[in-house]
N, C-alpha and C positions, 0 to 999 in steps of 0.2 A: 591715435590723430584722426580727425576728420578729413574729407577731401580737401577743403579748403587749406587747412594747416598743411597737409600733404604737399600742396602746390606751392604754398608758401616757403616752406623748407626747400624744395627743388630750387625756386629762385633765388633762395639765399645762397645755396651751394653753386648755382651756375654763376653767379656774381662774385663768387671769391675772386680777388685780383690774381692776375698770373695769366699764363696761356689758357688755350681752350681746354676744358675738363673732360676725361672719358666718363663713360657712364659709370664705371664700378666706383669712380671718385666722387661722383655725384650723389649716388644711391647711398656711399657711406656717410658724406658730410650732412645727407638728409635723414639719415637713420631710416632708410628704406629699403626695400628688396629692390633688385635690378628691373624686375618685371614692371613694378607699381613706376619705378622712377621712369623708364622708358615709355610707358603709356602716358605719364604726366608731359613729359619731354615732348612727345608728339604733338599733343594738343597746342603746348606753347610755340612750337615751332609753326605750326598751322596759323596761329594767331600773331605769328612775327614777334613773341616775346623771348624766342631762342631761335638759334640758328645751328644747322648742322653743318660742321666743317670737312666732313668725311673723314675716314678711317677711325671713324667711332668717337671723334671729337665734337664736343657742343661749347656754344659761346653764347653771349646776351645776343638778343635780336634787337632790329630798330625801335619795336615798340617799348621794349624796356629802356633802352637809352633816351626815348622821348619822355619818358616819365622823370627825366632828370638825371638820367645815368644809372649806372650798374655797379654795384659793390664799391662806391667811391671813385670810380673810374671818372675820366673826362669825359662830358658829353661832347661826341664826335661832331654833331650838326652845330652846336654852340662854339666848340672849338675852331670849326673850319669857317665859319661865316666871315670873319673879317678878310681871310684869304680868297674865299668865294666871291666878296664884294669887289677886292681888288682886280681879280680875274675878270669880272662883268666890266668894270670899268675900262681895264684894258683892251678887251675884246668888242665891247658894245653889244655883244650878244647874251642870250639867256644862259645861265650857268645853273647846273644840278649836282647834287652830291646824294649818291644813293649807296645804301649798305646791303650787302649779300644776304639774302634770306633763303637757304635751301638751294633751289633750283631756279631762284629769281634773285631780283633785287629789288629794294624799297626806297623810294626818294624819301629823304630826311631832310631836305633843305634845298630852295631854289631861289634864285635872284633873277628877276625878269631883266631883260635886255632893254635896251634905249630905242629899240625900233618901234615903228607904228602898229606893231601886233604883238599879240601874247601866244607863248606856246601853251598847247592844250595840256601839258603835264601839270601834276600838283602834288605836294607833299602827302605822302601815305600811298601812293599809286605804285603799283608792281609792274615791274617792266621784265623783259626777257633778256636772258643773257648770251643767246646766240647771234642776236640781230642788232644790239644796240652798243654805241660807244662804250658807256660804262661796263656792260655784261662783257663784252668781248675783252676789256681791259682787265676784267677779273679772270675771266678763263685763260688769258695769256700768260698768268703767272702761275697757274696750275700744271701739274702734269699730264701727259697725253692721254694716260688712264683715267685720270679724273675727270677730264673734259670729255673723254669718249662716255663715260658713264654718265654724266650729267646730260649730255645730248640725247643718248638712248632713252633716259627715263622722260625727259622732256619730250621727245617726239611720241613716245607712247602716249602721254597724257595730255599732249597739246590740243587746243581747241580748233576747231576747224577754221576759224579765222586768224590764227596765228600764222606769222610769216614762215615761209618754208624753211627746213632746217638745211644747214650746209653740207655739202658733201665732205665726209670726215678728213680726208686725205689732203685736199685742198685747203680746207679749213682750219687743219694743224698747221699747213706752212705759213698760211697768213698769221695765224698766232704768233708762230716763232717770228716773222718778219716784225710785228709789233712789239713783241717783247724786247727785240733789239734795237728798235728805234725809240722806245719808251711811251708810244700813245698809239691808239686804235681809231680808226675810222668808221662811221656808220654813214655811208652814202645812200641816203633813202632806202636803207633796207627794213628799219622798223616801221616807218611812215612816210608815205610818199612826199616829196616835196620838201623834207626836212634832213639837214645834214648834220652831223655832230662829230666832234672829236674829243676823246676821252683818255684817262689815264688812272692806274689802279693807285689806292690808299690802302696803307699797311697799318696794323695796329701794334700794340706795344710788345706783343708776343711774338711778332715777325710774320703773322699772317695775313693775308688779304682781307681788309676789312669790306672794302667796296671800291667806289671810285668816283672820279667827278667828269663833268662833260661841259663842254660849250656847244650850244645848238642854235640853229638859224634856219631860216628858210632857204631853199637851195639857189634861188635866183639872187639872193643877196650874200650868202654865204658860199663861195665856189669851193670847189675840191683843191685848188691851189690854195687859197686861203686857211682852209682847215689843216692842210699839212704845214703851212708855215706858222700856224698857231699851235701846231702839237707839242713842240719844246716847251713853249710858254705854258701849258696844260700840264704837261709831264712835271715841270719845275713846281707848280703850284701845288700838284699832288703830293710831292715828295715833301715840300714844307709843311702840309697839313699832316702827314703822316709822323714827321718830327714832332709837331706841335701834340700828336696823341701819344708820344712816348716810343716811338719807333726808332731804332737805330740800325743802320744797315751794318752788316758784317763784310769784311773785305777778306777774302781767301789770301793766305800768306804762300 
């Protein structure tokens, strides 16, 4: 196989329906060695066609979904759109849906608010995990070890202009509180004068896929309003997860 055929083979293997796949399974399905499969996966991750879920798991990335879905799966952006529109009508503010891509998340859908201004965000834009409502909603459902690893690598590679990294112990406490209440707040942490409330979205395999948020300028979207809207955002995120095939398990 030439390089293009190898890449296509990895994409096909990556898109096989089911939970995230291990490198060995992808390499076997693509009929490649692990080294070649891993090298191709890193290129795909860099270009948002694949994402690393940690513990050696790989899944389709937002760019692959944007091409019309992966492996016959539902297109998350298209599936979520009616519920995002509903949330926008309820809140009056801009609504976003982003999918996790490695140490960041990528906007795959945006619904502008009905305010006399527009947010600077755009579909395809990458956002940090540690300082955005969507990013923190993703981190809130990961283990402490996963969070620490992501923050450590992000801090090592962060651009000078990136928002400062949080203090780990206090940040973990914030994430646990967010997990308990079901939503997260970005109180002008990522962008001055912008406040957001977010909640996680899960895929059919039970892994966190990304998250949604409602965003507005701080002078018209108070912290009190953000907290009051939190349960509505969490409920919308839950409905999107169900629409994508997620089924929550209840401990017996």
